[in-house]
N, C-alpha and C positions, 0 to 999 in steps of 0.2 A: 532406417529412417522412413518415417511414414510418406507416402504419395500424396499429392494431394487431394484426391479422393477421400483417404483417410483422414486430414486434420478437420478439426473443429471449427467452424467457421463461426467468426465472432459479429454478433448481430448489431445493424444499426440500431440505437437507441435513442429514444424520443426524449429520455431526462436523465440528469446526472445522478439519482436515486437509483434509476432504471438499472442505468451500467452499473454501478455500483452494487446492487444485489446482484446481480449475473455474475460478476466476478467473482465475490464472496462466494457465491453458490458452486462455482467450478475450480475455486483455488488449487482442490486437490488435482485433479487433472491439468491444470499449468503448471503446476510443481512435477507434477510427474514429466511433462513435456520438457520441462527444461532440464530436468536431471539428465532424461534419456540424450536431449541433445550436447548435453555437457559429455557425455560418456562416448557420444557420437564423433565429438568433435567438429559439430556443425554450430554450436554456438558462437556467434563472433564476440570478441573482446569489446569489451566496454559495460553498458548502462546493466546487463542483465546480469554479467558477473559481479559487477560492482555489487548490486542491490542484494545478492544473494549472499555474498561475504558479510555484507551488512547486516542481514536481516539474522545470521549464523553468530554474528559478534555482539548482539544486543542482550540486555540484561532486563530482568524486571525488577522494578522498582515501588515503593509504596510510598502515597504522600497523603498527606492531609489537605483537605480543600473545603472551604467553604460551603455549605448546602446549596449556597444561592448561585455561588459559581459553577457548581456540579451540575444543578439545573439546568442552567442557561446553557451550559455545554452541550448536555442531553438535546436539549429542545433545537440546539444550532446541527448538531450531528443528525439528528433526524430529519432534518430539512436538508441536508446534504445526502442522506438514504446511507450514512455510515453507522459503523458500531460507535459509540460514545468515546470508548478508551483509544481508537485510532485516530479520531477528531482530537481529543484532547494532545497526543502525541503529534500529529502535524500542526496543531498549532503552535505546541511548544518548540518544536524545532525551526518553524518558521520565524518565531520570537528571537531565538539565540542567533541564527543566521543572521538576520536584520541586524541585531544589536552588534555583532562582529563586525558587520560590514560596516556600520555607522565608527566603529573604534579603527578601525583601519584605514578610514578615509581622511 
């Protein structure tokens, strides 16, 4: 297990795009640290394990989109500092969850 001195320090970010870029640039290191913590048994139950399980259980899909919708998604993703496919996935997820909640209430 790394000591406090060995741990990577996450900086404070001025903007959301700056933060997104930092996490994207360091995703390999974050994944390695997570895997090591899982091996060491130092990771706690909860969000990290759930996110790891969900990420591994995802599937690639191909969809057709109107060019105008794709352009709009790219513009919005850029404004948030995210890759456009990640942004589209998050928007779709939010819409699905919102729809499910409405159906259940």
